[in-house]
N, C-alpha and C positions, 0 to 999 in steps of 0.2 A: 420426223414426220409430223405434219400438222393435222390435228384431229378436229378442231373447231373452225368451220369455214364461214361462220356468221359474224362473229365479233371482230371488230377492227383491231389492228395491232398497234401497240406503242413500242417504239424502239428507243431504248434508254441506255446510254453508256455509263459505266461506273456505277452499276446498280448494287454492288455488294454491301455498301455501307453508306452512312451519311445521307446527304441529300438524294443521291441516286436511289438508295433503298426506299426513302420516303416517297419519291416519285413513283417507283414501281408499285408500292402498296396503294397509293392514292388512285392511280389509274386502274389497277386491278379491281379495287373496290367499286369503281365506276363502270366496270364491265369490259375493260380492255384486256385482250391477250397481251402478254408481256414478252418481249425479247430483250434481254439485257446481257451485258458482257463487261468483263473487267479482268484484273490480274489475280484476284484472290478466289481460287476455286472453292474453298471451304465456305467462304461467305456467300458466294453465289448459290451453292447448293442449299445452304440454310435458308436463303431468301426464296428459292424455288419451293421448298417445303411449306413456307408460310403462305406463298401466293396460291398454292393449290387449294387452300381453304376457301378461296373466293370463287372456286369452280370455273377458273379460266385457264386457258393454255399458257404455259410458261416455258420458254426456252432460255437457257443460259449457256454462255460460251466463255471459256477462258481465253482472253485476248489481251495482248499488249499492243496498244495503238501506236507505240513507237517503232514497232516491227512491221515491215512491209508485208511479209508473208502472212502474219496474223490478220492484217487488215484485208488482204486479198481473200482469205478464207471467210472472214466475217461478211464481206460483200457478197460472196457466193451464197452464204446462208440467208442473207436478207432477200436475195432474189427468189428464194423458195417460199417466202411468206405470201399469204393471200390477204389482200386488202390492208396494207399498212396505212395508217392515217396520221400518226404522230411520230416525229423524230426529235429526240432531245439530246443535244450534245452536252453532257454533264461532266465527263471525265476531264481531269486537269492535273498538271504537274505544278508544284508550288514555285520552284525556281526563285528562292528568296536570297538576296544578297545586295550589297551596294553595287552600283553600276561598275565601279572600278575593279571590283572583285568578281564580276560575273563571268562564269565559265561559259565559253561559246558552245561547248558540248552540251551542257545543261540547258542552255537557251534553245539549241536546236532540238533537243528532246522535248522540251515543253512546247515548242512551236509545232512539232509534228503531231503531238497528242492533241493540242488545242486548235490547230488550224489545218494542217496538211491532211490528217486522217479524216476529220469532219468533212472536208471538201470532197474527198473520194466517196465517203459514205453517203453524203447528200446527193452526189451525182448518180449513185446507184439507186437511191430511193425515188428520185424525181420521176422516172418513167412510170413507176407504179402509182404514184400520186396522180399523174396525168391520166392514167388509164381509168382510175376510179373517180376522177373528177374533184378531188379535194385532198388537202394535206396541210400539215403545219410543221414547221421546223423551228426549234428553239435552241439558241446558243446560251448556255448558262455562263454568263460573264462574271463581272465583279464590279463593285464600286470603283476599284482601282483601274478598271478599264474606261472610266469616265473622268477621273481626276488625278490618277497616278498617286504614288506614295513613296517615301524614302525607304530604302532597303527592299523594294519590290520592283526594280526596274525590269527584270526579265518577265516576271509574272504579269506586270502591267502592260508590257509590250504585246504579249499574247492576247490579253483581254481587250486591249484597244483594237487589235486586229480582228477579233471576233465581232466586235461592234460594227466595224467598218464592213466586214463580210456580210453580216446579217442585213445591214442597211442597204448595201448594194444589191444583194439578192432580192430583197423585198421590192426595191424600185424596179429592177429588171423584170420580175415576174408580173408586177402590176402593169408595166408598159406592154408586155407581151400578152396580157390577158390570161395568164396561167392561174388556175384556181388553187394557188399555193400561198400560204401566209408564212412569213419569216420574221422572227423577233430575236432580239438580244435581251435577256432578263438579267439584270445586274443587282444581285443582293449585296448587303453589307455583311459583317461578321455573323457567323452562325454557329450553332452548337455542334460542331464536328471536330474530329481529331486534327484536321488540317488547319482550322482557324484558331486554335488555342483556347485560352481561358474564357469563361463565360462571364459577361457583365449584364447590367440591366438593359443595355441596348442590343444585346445579342438576339438574333432572330432564331426561331426554331425551324428545323428542316420541314416539319409538318406544315407550318404557316407558309413557307416558301413554295412547297409542293402544291398547296391548295391554290395559290395565286398563279402558278404556272399552268395548272390544270384549267383554271378559268380563262386564262389567256388563250390556250389552245381551243377551248370550247366557245370562243368569241363572246364571252360574258363581259368583256370590256370593249364595246363597239366603238368607242371614241379613240382607241389606239390602233392606228393603221399598220398594215404590214410594212416591214422595214424600219419600224420604230425601235428605239432602245428604251427599255423600261428600267427604272431604278426603284429598289425597295431596300432601304438602308438601315432602318431601325424600327423597333417596336414602340419607341418613345417619340412623341411629337417633337420634342426638342432636337433629337437626332435628325429627324426628317427635315426640320426647319433649317438646321445648320447646313445640311447638305445642299438644300435648294438655294440658300443664300450664297453659298460658295459658288455654285454653278451660275447664279445670277451675276455675281461679281465678275466672273470670267467673261460672260457675255457683254457686260457693260464695258469692260476694258477693250474688248474687240470693237464694240460700237464706237467708243471714243477714238480709237486708232483710225477707224474708217472715216470718221467725220473730220479729224484733224489733218489727215494726210490725203 
């Protein structure tokens, strides 16, 4: 049952820990009601207790995005929300291995969690966005969805797909005149259990959550809908390295076009 019919809702997957939790806390502090879901019921209930201190409504749902029945139930719950305004696809499966050792079952699971389920969830939310005249969808990708990396073939494949999906959706909605913005936000390594040891280049989940919030609130007006945003390091050297690598790729492509 929804009690607060004034505040907009932010729908965030994987909110039990890590970046998902940071996103939930940041949007709640900004006055959004929160609907989040994931596989860890205890973590979700702990988050719900913390969020109620912000005097916003919070719904949590135990949901495995790799299971069709769970996604169907989730979509039914989403349809009951009044005025959803933000949808953030944050849940992910690591799927880490060399390409030659990649399990097709693991790849399929990662694909369902990162691409298949988000498509179904987005299709469910779109009519509500249209009804209320605005909405924002963010796919939390990865730097590996822009440049790839050894031992991350499956994970990179899913993240590249998320970038392509976000870009295509953004272009489609702009052409149709829909009041819906779509982005892919691609962070580098962050201080979460999934990303491993912390270094001086490691991003904090709080810093990433703040940037995603600003993106949703149109505080970066120079970034159009359908764009892929990269935030790879807290150090300027790390950011410069990444941009130079991307530039090198573009120059290679340009040389190929000019020569052939």
